[in-house]
C-alpha positions as CSV (number, residue, x, y, z in Angstrom):
1,M,-16.3,-8.7,-8.4
2,R,-17.9,-11.4,-6.6
3,L,-22.0,-10.7,-5.4
4,N,-21.3,-11.5,-1.3
5,R,-18.1,-9.2,-1.9
6,F,-20.3,-6.2,-3.2
7,L,-23.2,-7.2,-0.8
8,A,-20.6,-7.3,2.3
9,Q,-18.8,-4.2,0.7
10,A,-22.3,-2.0,0.9
11,G,-22.9,-3.0,4.5
12,I,-25.2,-6.0,4.4
13,G,-23.4,-8.2,6.7
14,S,-20.6,-10.5,6.6
15,R,-19.8,-12.4,3.6
16,R,-21.4,-15.6,5.3
17,K,-24.4,-14.0,6.0
18,C,-24.5,-12.7,2.4
19,D,-23.8,-16.0,1.0
20,L,-27.1,-17.4,3.3
21,L,-29.1,-14.3,1.6
22,I,-28.2,-15.3,-1.9
23,E,-28.8,-19.1,-0.8
24,Q,-32.6,-18.0,0.3
25,G,-32.9,-16.6,-2.7
26,R,-33.7,-13.1,-0.9
27,V,-31.0,-11.4,-3.9
28,S,-31.9,-10.5,-7.1
29,V,-29.4,-9.0,-10.2
30,N,-31.6,-7.3,-12.5
31,D,-34.8,-8.7,-11.3
32,A,-33.5,-12.4,-11.4
33,P,-33.4,-13.9,-8.1
34,V,-30.0,-15.7,-8.0
35,T,-29.4,-19.1,-5.6
36,Q,-25.9,-19.7,-7.0
37,L,-22.5,-18.5,-4.9
38,G,-20.1,-17.3,-6.5
39,V,-22.0,-15.1,-9.3
40,R,-20.3,-12.3,-10.5
41,I,-21.6,-9.0,-11.3
42,D,-20.0,-5.4,-12.3
43,P,-21.5,-3.1,-9.9
44,E,-20.9,-0.6,-12.0
45,K,-23.9,-1.8,-15.3
46,D,-25.6,-4.6,-13.0
47,Q,-28.8,-3.6,-10.4
48,I,-28.9,-5.6,-7.3
49,T,-31.5,-5.9,-4.2
50,V,-32.1,-7.5,-1.4
51,D,-35.8,-8.6,-0.4
52,G,-36.4,-6.1,-3.2
53,Q,-34.5,-3.0,-2.0
54,P,-31.9,-1.5,-4.6
55,V,-28.6,-2.1,-2.7
56,R,-25.3,0.5,-3.5
57,V,-22.3,0.7,-2.0
58,G,-21.6,3.9,-0.4
59,E,-19.0,5.2,-2.5
60,R,-16.8,4.1,-5.1
61,L,-13.2,2.4,-4.0
62,I,-10.2,3.6,-5.5
63,Y,-6.2,3.3,-5.2
64,I,-4.0,5.9,-6.0
65,L,0.1,5.6,-6.6
66,L,1.7,8.9,-5.3
67,N,5.0,9.7,-5.5
68,K,5.8,11.9,-2.4
69,P,8.3,14.7,-2.6
70,A,10.3,15.7,0.2
71,G,9.2,18.1,2.9
72,Y,5.4,16.9,3.3
73,V,4.0,14.3,6.2
74,V,1.7,11.8,5.5
75,T,-1.2,13.3,7.6
76,A,-4.6,14.8,6.6
77,H,-4.2,17.5,9.3
78,D,-1.1,18.9,10.7
79,T,-0.6,20.6,14.1
80,H,2.4,22.4,13.1
81,G,1.2,24.2,9.7
82,R,3.3,22.0,7.7
83,K,2.4,20.4,3.8
84,T,0.7,17.1,3.6
85,V,0.2,14.6,0.7
86,F,-3.4,15.7,0.8
87,D,-2.7,19.0,-0.3
88,L,-1.1,16.9,-3.7
89,L,-4.2,14.8,-4.3
90,N,-5.9,17.8,-6.7
91,G,-9.3,16.0,-8.6
92,I,-9.8,13.4,-6.0
93,H,-13.1,14.8,-3.6
94,Q,-13.8,11.4,-2.3
95,R,-12.1,10.2,1.5
96,V,-8.5,8.5,1.2
97,F,-5.9,7.7,3.7
98,P,-2.5,6.0,3.6
99,V,-1.2,2.9,3.2
100,G,1.3,2.9,5.9
101,R,4.0,5.7,6.6
102,L,6.6,7.9,5.0
103,D,9.1,10.5,6.8
104,L,9.0,13.9,6.2
105,D,11.9,13.9,4.1
106,T,11.6,10.9,2.2
107,Q,10.3,10.6,-1.1
108,G,8.6,8.1,-3.0
109,A,5.6,5.3,-3.4
110,L,3.0,5.9,-1.6
111,L,-0.3,4.2,-2.0
112,L,-3.5,5.9,-0.8
113,T,-6.7,4.0,-1.0
114,N,-10.7,4.0,0.6
115,D,-10.4,0.1,0.2
116,G,-10.0,-0.4,4.4
117,D,-9.7,-4.2,3.5
118,L,-6.4,-4.1,1.1
119,A,-5.0,-0.9,3.1
120,F,-5.0,-3.1,6.5
121,R,-3.6,-6.3,4.9
122,L,-1.2,-4.2,3.2
123,S,0.4,-3.1,6.3
124,H,0.2,-6.2,8.1
125,P,3.6,-7.9,8.7
126,R,1.7,-11.2,8.0
127,Y,1.2,-10.8,4.2
128,Q,5.5,-9.7,3.6
129,V,4.5,-6.9,1.3
130,P,8.2,-6.1,-0.1
131,K,9.2,-2.6,-0.2
132,T,12.6,-0.9,-2.3
133,Y,14.5,1.7,-0.7
134,L,17.1,3.6,-2.7
135,A,19.3,5.5,0.2
136,L,22.3,7.6,0.4
137,V,24.4,7.1,2.7
138,E,27.6,8.3,4.0
139,G,30.9,6.5,3.4
140,V,31.0,3.5,1.6
141,P,29.8,0.6,3.0
142,D,32.0,-3.0,2.5
143,K,30.9,-6.2,2.4
144,A,30.5,-6.8,6.1
145,D,28.3,-4.2,6.1
146,L,26.8,-5.2,3.4
147,E,26.5,-8.5,5.1
148,R,24.7,-7.6,8.6
149,L,21.9,-5.6,6.0
150,C,21.4,-8.7,4.2
151,Q,21.0,-10.7,7.7
152,G,19.6,-8.8,10.2
153,V,20.2,-5.6,12.4
154,H,20.7,-6.6,16.3
155,F,19.1,-3.2,18.5
156,D,18.3,-3.2,21.8
157,N,14.8,-4.9,21.6
158,W,14.3,-6.6,18.0
159,T,16.1,-7.2,15.2
160,S,15.5,-6.4,11.2
161,S,14.4,-9.3,9.5
162,A,16.8,-10.2,5.9
163,A,16.9,-7.8,3.5
164,Q,18.1,-7.8,-0.7
165,V,21.1,-4.9,-0.3
166,R,23.1,-4.2,-3.0
167,L,25.5,-1.2,-3.1
168,V,24.8,0.6,-6.3
169,K,27.2,3.3,-7.0
170,A,29.9,4.7,-4.8
171,S,32.3,7.6,-4.7
172,A,35.1,8.6,-2.4
173,R,32.5,10.0,-0.4
174,D,29.2,8.6,-0.7
175,A,27.2,5.9,-1.7
176,M,23.9,4.6,-3.2
177,V,22.4,1.7,-1.4
178,E,19.4,-0.3,-2.5
179,I,17.8,-1.5,0.2
180,R,14.9,-4.6,-0.4
181,L,12.9,-5.7,2.9
182,C,9.0,-6.9,3.7
183,E,9.5,-4.9,7.1
184,G,8.0,-1.6,7.8
185,R,8.6,-0.3,11.3
186,K,9.2,3.7,12.1
187,R,12.5,4.8,10.4
188,Q,13.7,1.7,9.5
189,V,15.8,1.9,6.7
190,K,17.4,4.9,8.5
191,K,18.1,3.0,11.7
192,M,19.7,-0.1,9.9
193,C,22.1,2.0,7.5
194,Q,22.9,3.9,11.2
195,A,23.8,0.6,12.7
196,V,26.3,-0.3,10.5
197,G,28.2,3.1,10.5
198,H,26.6,5.1,7.5
199,P,24.4,7.1,8.0
200,V,21.5,8.0,5.4
201,K,21.6,12.1,3.8
202,K,18.7,11.3,1.3
203,L,16.4,8.3,1.1
204,W,14.2,7.3,-1.6
205,R,11.0,4.4,-1.4
206,T,11.2,3.6,-5.7
207,A,8.8,0.9,-5.1
208,F,6.0,-0.4,-2.8
209,A,5.0,-4.4,-3.5
210,G,6.7,-4.1,-6.9
211,I,4.8,-0.6,-8.0
212,G,7.5,2.0,-9.0
213,V,7.4,5.4,-9.4
214,A,10.4,5.7,-12.1
215,D,7.4,7.3,-14.0
216,L,5.6,9.4,-12.1
217,P,7.2,13.1,-11.3
218,P,7.8,14.1,-7.5
219,G,4.3,15.5,-6.5
220,R,2.3,13.5,-8.9
221,W,-0.2,10.4,-8.6
222,R,-2.0,8.3,-10.6
223,P,-4.6,5.8,-10.6
224,L,-3.5,2.1,-10.3
225,R,-3.6,0.2,-12.8
226,K,-6.4,-2.8,-13.7
227,S,-2.9,-4.9,-13.1
228,E,-1.3,-3.7,-10.6
229,L,-4.4,-3.6,-8.1
230,R,-4.7,-7.3,-9.4
231,D,-1.3,-7.9,-8.1
232,L,-1.6,-6.4,-5.1
233,K,-4.9,-8.2,-3.9
234,N,-3.3,-11.3,-4.9
235,L,-0.4,-11.1,-3.1
236,V,-2.0,-10.7,0.1
237,G,-5.2,-13.3,-0.3
238,L,-8.1,-11.2,-1.5
239,T,-9.9,-11.7,-4.9
240,S,-12.8,-10.1,-6.5
């Protein structure tokens, strides 16, 4: 991790202010003053001081991938007494918050973290974070239906952005459709499918930003792998 970012996360100031402190020689790493920008440190091993005072980040940043089951709300507390995704986070004692949302009856990939900077960017439309869904829909969409989903569906006051869509399999009564998009409007996939005449019967988010849950049973979670976290940060323009 870059020294200036560590200092910023510890609440010392903005990265610009932290850079100035470093250039002024007021920051030391393991008792050695640092004046060069771009120095990298290990927060777990290195001792950082500013004006002789130790600096510690308040809490360790954690990143969790949960395969959310149906029947759980994505909120910390529910006024209706329903089960929440936080009931599934056994062993996690730090406060985390979800990145985006999933409906009560939607299953699949949900990220949770205490890294506010990353969570904000992953949720912001500017960064075009891809989400992949698998929808079981009523009836079988024809070529024209799939083309509408791909090009964008028109609603009263908005039009969905272009999406990647493919028919996975079909039976006489329903079909499985994969939809990959970079928007995150409320109930967007359900609204899109409804608009082309094929209401959603069941919905899974199979991947968020390319991170899938195929190897994770519903209701289980795991920490993000280092490579996954690196890819997420690269996607939204964050560097360690």
